[in-house]
N, C-alpha and C positions, 0 to 999 in steps of 0.2 A: 766332553766338549761338544759332541754332535747333538746331544739332547738339549743343551743350552741353545744352540743355533735353531733347532726346530721350534723351541718355545718362543724364541725371538721372532721367528718367521710366522708363527701362529698369531702373535700379537700384532705384527705388521699386517697380516691378512685381515684381522678383525678391524683395524683402523681403516684399511683400504675399503672393506665392505661398508663400514659406517660412512666413509666419505662418499662413496658411490650412491648409497641410499639417500644421503643428504642432498646430493646434487639432483637426483631424480625428484625428490620432494620439492626442491626449489623450482625445478622446471614445471612441475605440476601446479604449484602455487602461482607461478607467473602466468600459466595458461588460464587458470581460473580467474585471475585478476583481469586478464584481457577480456574474457567472456563477460564478467560482471561489468567492466567499464564500458564495453562496446554494446552490450545487449540489455542486460538487466536494468541498469541505471536509466538508459534511454526509455525503456518500456515503462518503468516506474514513473518517470516524468510525464509520459503520455497519459498514464492512468490518473495521475494527479490532476492534470489539466482537464481530463474527462469528468472527474469527480467534482471539480470546482464548477465546471459548466453545468453539470446536472443539478448541483445544489442551487445555483442561481436560477435555473429554469423552474425547479420545484418551488423555490421561494416565491418567484413571480406568480406561479399558478396558485399557490396557497393564498397569497395576498389577494389576488383578484377574486378567488372563490369566496374568501371572507368578506370582501366588499359586496359581492353579489348577495350573499346570505344576509348581511347586515341590512342592505336595502330592502330585501324581501321581507325581513322581520319588521322593519319600520313601516313598510307599506301595509302589512297585515295588521299591525297594531293600530295604525291610523284608521283602517277600515273598521276594526272592532270598536274603536273609540267613537267613530261616527255612528255606527249601528246602535251603540248604547245610548248615545245622545238623542237619537231620533226614536228610540223605543218608548212606548207609552205604557209600560207595565207598572 
């Protein structure tokens, strides 16, 4: 009868250890959740805003650069056309 009680006590100990481990993991997950909610998500939102702002700035810069290049090529082509028109070859 003593052996049966020790076996039962061993099973109870295993369940108790499992319950404590589960509680620890639950606390760890809650801590990680707080960290992600309070820090990581806020930082990712800031990074997202920065990326959008940079994209808009780069788009504006590229667009204005393309306009300048287009005007330069048109001016160059007009000068070439005039030079060909006035050449007497």
